[in-house]
N, C-alpha and C positions, 0 to 999 in steps of 0.2 A: 557709069559710075554715078552714085547718088550724091547730090549736093544740097545744102540748105541755102536758100536765097536770103541775102542780106539787103540788097537793093535791086529794083525799086521798091518803094514803101508798100505799094498795093499788093505785092506778093511776098513781102518780108515774112520769113519763118516757114514758108512752104518748102516742100522737098521737090527737087527737080532731078532730071537725068541728063547728063552731057550727051549731046547728039554728035557734034563735030566741032573742030576748031576752025574758026573763021579766019583768024589772023594770029600773030604771035601772042596777043593778049586778050582776044575776044573769042567767046564760045557760044554756040547755039545750045540752049537749055530747054528741054521739054518739061512743062509743069502741067499736072492734071489737077484741076480744082473741082472738088466734089461738093455738091450741095447736101448738107446733112438732112434737111427736111424732104429732099427729093432724091433718094439714092440712085435712081436711074439717070438722073440729070447731072452731067458733068461737062466741064469745059476744058479743052486742051489749049495751052498757050505755048508758043515757041518764042523764046526771048533771046536777044543778042546781048550778052552780058560781058563786062570786063571781068578779069580774074578776081578783082577786089570786090565784086558784087555777090560772090558766093563762097561758101566754105565746103570742102570735101568731107562727106560723112564717112565713107569707107571706100577702099580700093577693091576692084574686082581682079582676082588673080587668074 
C-alpha cells in the first residue's frame, strides 16, 4: 500500500510502501529516494513510523 510521509521532516512528502506492521501503531515503511541528477543512483530507506507519521494514498484490493 502506498503512503505519503508526513514525518520525519527529512523525508516529508516522499512516497513510501508499507512493508509490515511492527506493533499496534507502528509500521515499517520502505522509501526509495532517487537522485534527479544521477538517475541510476538511488537510496532505499526503511523507516519505523507511527500511524500519524504517514497518510494512505490508495488501497490495494
